[in-house]
N, C-alpha and C positions, 0 to 999 in steps of 0.2 A: 774015500771021500766022506766028509762029515757034513751032517745036516746043519743048516744055518739056524742057530738058536733064536735069532731075531724073527724068524718066519714061523707062522703058525697055520695049521689047517683051518679051514673055514669054520667048522663047528667050534673048535677051541677058541678061535679068534672072537667069534660071536659071544661066547661065554665070558671071555676075559674083558670084552668091551661092554658087556651088559646089554647087548642087543640081539635080535634074532638074525638068523642067516638071511632071511628075506630082507631085513633092513640093510644088511651089507650089499645085497643085490640092488636095492633101490638107490643106495648111495653111489654105487658104481655107475648105474644108469644115469643118475643126476650129475655125474662128473665130480662129486665130492672126493671120491677115491679114484685115483688115476693108475692105470697099468704101468708097471715099471717103477713107480714111486711108492704106492701103498700096497700093491699086490702084484703077483705074477702067477703064471701057470707052473705047476710042478715039473712038467715036461713040455716041450714045444709041440703041443697037440691041442686043438680046440676043445677036446673032451677031457683034458687033464684037469685034476682038481686044482683049486686056487689056494695059494699060500699068501698070508697077510703079514705085513710088517706092523706089529702091534703099536709101537711107539709112534710111527708116522700116522697110522690110522687114528690114534687117540688125538694127536695134534690137529688133524683134519676135522675131527668131530668137535673139538673145542672151538676151532675157528668158525665152523658152521653154526654152532649153538650160540656163539657170541654175536651173531647177526641180529640187529634190532628187529623185533617182531613186526614192526610197521612195514618193513621192506619185504617180508615174506608174502607169498601168494595167499590170498584169502579164499577160503572155500565158499562156494555160493550158498546163499540162505535157502535151506530146504523148503521153508514155507512159501517162498516166492516162486521157486522153481516147480513146485508140485502143489498147486492150489487145491484146497479141499472142496468137495461138492456137498452142499447141504440139502 
C-alpha cells in the first residue's frame, strides 16, 4: 500500500501553507476546512493524526481570504470594553 502523495501530516501541511498548526485547528473549528474534503484521520480512530490535502486547503484559504473585510467579524474596541480609572 502506497501513501497518498497529495496528503501531508499536520506539521508539514502547516509549513507548506505558511500557517501554524493552531491556525489549521481554528480553520477546522470555523468550518473553513471540512473533514473528508480538506483533511482526514490517518486511521479510523479519534486520536489518529490528521492528514491534509494541500491543494484543497490552499483553495479554501484563498476563498476565505478573498472575503471582503467588511463582512468579517469586528473585534470589540478594548478602550470601550475596559474603561480606565483615573
